[in-house]
N, C-alpha and C positions, 0 to 999 in steps of 0.2 A: 474956439471949435472943440467939440468933443466926439470922439468915435469910439465905438465899441469893438472889441476884438474878442472873439471867441475861438477857442481851439477846442480840438475833440480827439487828438491822437492819444493812443495810449503808448507810444513808443519812446516818450521822454526825447533825449537829445538826439535821438536817431530819426525823429519824424521828419518826412519829406514835406508834409503839409504845413507843419511849423516853420520849416524853414522857409519855404515860400511866404508865407504871412510874415516873417521876419523880414524878408525882402522889401515886401510891399510897405510894411510900417516904417521901416527906415527910410524909404524914398518919400513916403507921406511927410514924416517929420521933418525930413530935410526940405521940403518945400513948403511946409506950414508949420514952423518950428513951435509955435504956441499951442499946437494940437494936445488936447488931454486925452489919453488913451485909457478907457475903463474895460478891465480885462475879466474875462470869465473862461475857466479850462474846465470843461465838462468831462476830459478825460482823465485829468489828474484829479479831480474833485466831483465825481458823478453825482448827479442829482438823484434823489430818492425815487426808486423804480415805482413806488405805490403812490408818488405825490400827485400823478395826474388823475388818477381814479379817486383821489379823496378830494382833490379840488372841484371836481366835476360833480361829484356826489353832493358836495356841499350845497351845490346850487339848488338842491331840491329838499334842503333842510334850513328852517329858520335859524337865524344865528344864534339864537339863544339855545338851540338843541344842537348845535354843532359839536363834534368832538374836538379835543385839542388837538389832535392829528390832522383833522379837517382844517382847523384854523390854520395851522402852520403851513399847509398845503396850500390854502387861498392865498395867504402873504406871501409865499414864495412864488406863485403863479403872478401875483401883480407885481413883484420885484423884478421878475423877468420882462415881464411886459414894459414896465417903466424904463428898464435899460435900453429897450429897442426905441421906444418913445422919445426919449431924451437924447439918443445919439444923433449926431449930425451927419453920420457916416458910418460905416462898418468895414472890417475885415474878418470874415469867417473862414476858418480853416478846418474843413470838415471832410476827412479822408472815407475813402470806400472800404467798406468792410463785409466780408461774407456776402457779396454781390449786392449790397445795397447800403442803406443809411444805418448806421450803429444804433444800437439799442441806447445808449446814453444820448445821442445826438436826438433821435427821435423823440426822448424823454423832453429834452430841451424845447424842441418845437411844439410838442404837444401842451406842455406846460406854459409856454409864453402864450399859446393861442387862448387858454383857459383862462389868463389872466386879464383878457380885454374882451371886445365885443366879438361876435363871430364876423370873420372876414376883415377884421380891422387891419388897415394898412399902416402898420407901424413905421415902415421905412418909406412911405410914400415921396417918390421923387429924390431920395437921399442917394448919394453914391456909396456903392456897396462893391466890395471885392470878395468874391467867394473862390477860395482855393480849394481843390480836392485832388486826391493823388490814388493811383492804383498801382498794386504791385505787379500785375500782369498787363496784357495788353488786350483790350476789349473793341478796338475799333472796326470798321468795316473791312472784310475779308480775313479778319483773324478767327481761329477756331471758336473763340468765345463771343463773337460779334452778338449784342443783345442781351448779354448777360449783366450788363451794368444797370442796376435800377435805383442807383443813386443820384446820378447827375441831374436827370429829368425831375426829379422830386425836387432837388434844391432849386432848380430854376422855377418850378411851379409856385412853392411857398415863397421863396425870397422875392422873387420878380413879379409873380401874378397875383400872388395873396396880399404879400407884404407892400408891394408896389415899389420896390427898389429899383434904382436906376443900376442894373446890375453889370458887372464885368466878371466873367467866369474864366477862371485860369486852370487847367488840367495838366497833369503830368502821370504818364504813364511809366510802367518798366520800371518802378523803383526798387524791386528785388533783384533787377540785374546786379551783379556783383555781389549779392548775397546768397542767392540760389544758384549752384553751378549749373544747374538744367538750362539757365537762362544765360550762359556765357556768351553762346553765338550773337546775342543781340547786343553786345556791349556799345557798338558804335551807335547803333539806332538810339539805345537808352540814353547815351550821353549827349546827343542831339537833341534828344526831349527835353532832358534835364536842362540843358542852356537855354532852350527855346522858353520854357516856363520860368525859369530866373529871370530872363530879360522880359518877359510879358509881366511878371509881378512888379519888377521894378518901373517899368512905364506906367503900368496902371497906378501905382501909388502915387507917382508924380501929377499924372494926369488927372485923378480924381481930387487930390488935395488942392489942385489949382482951380476947382470949379467954384 
C-alpha cells in the first residue's frame, strides 16, 4: 500500500498540523507496517507561484510552441496529479493561515487540478485524513465565528471534487502558551490538543485497517 503525505506548515518542528500528521502516520504504519509513504512538503519546498499560470496557458499553445517554462510547469502539474492518482490513501496536513488556505497550499491544489481532467476524482473512495490547525478560536459563539475560510474549502476539494473518503481533524487555540493574551484559555486549549491527538491516532488506525 502507498499513501501520500503532504505537509504545508512553515513552522518546522513547532508545527501543530505536522505533529497531528505524525501521530496519524505512526498509527497508520503500526496498523499497516508495509505501507509506503510518499512525501511532499510544500511549506519547506514551495511550488513555484507562477507554475499554475504557465501550466494552464500551455494548454492553449501547441507543444512545439511552448516555452521551456511552460513545459516544466506542465510536467510538474502532471507529477502532482500522478502522486494523487497513485496513492491508495493520504494524510494531508494543511494549516489555516490568514483566515484561509495559504498561498503555497492553493498553488498545490491548483497545479494538481491542472495536471488532470477537469473535476477528476484523484482520490475516489480512498481513505484520506486531513488535519488542520488554527492559532485562535473560530467556532460558534467566538468573536471570529465565520472567519475560517479554510476548512470548508478543504472539504470541498478533497471530498467533493477529488472524491476522498475524508476524515477531518481540527485543532484550535494552538497559539495558547505562545501568545500571552491567550493564557486564560490554557485549560480549553489543552483539552482541544488532547482530543485532536487522540482523533489523529484513531483515524490512522481505522483508515489503515480498511
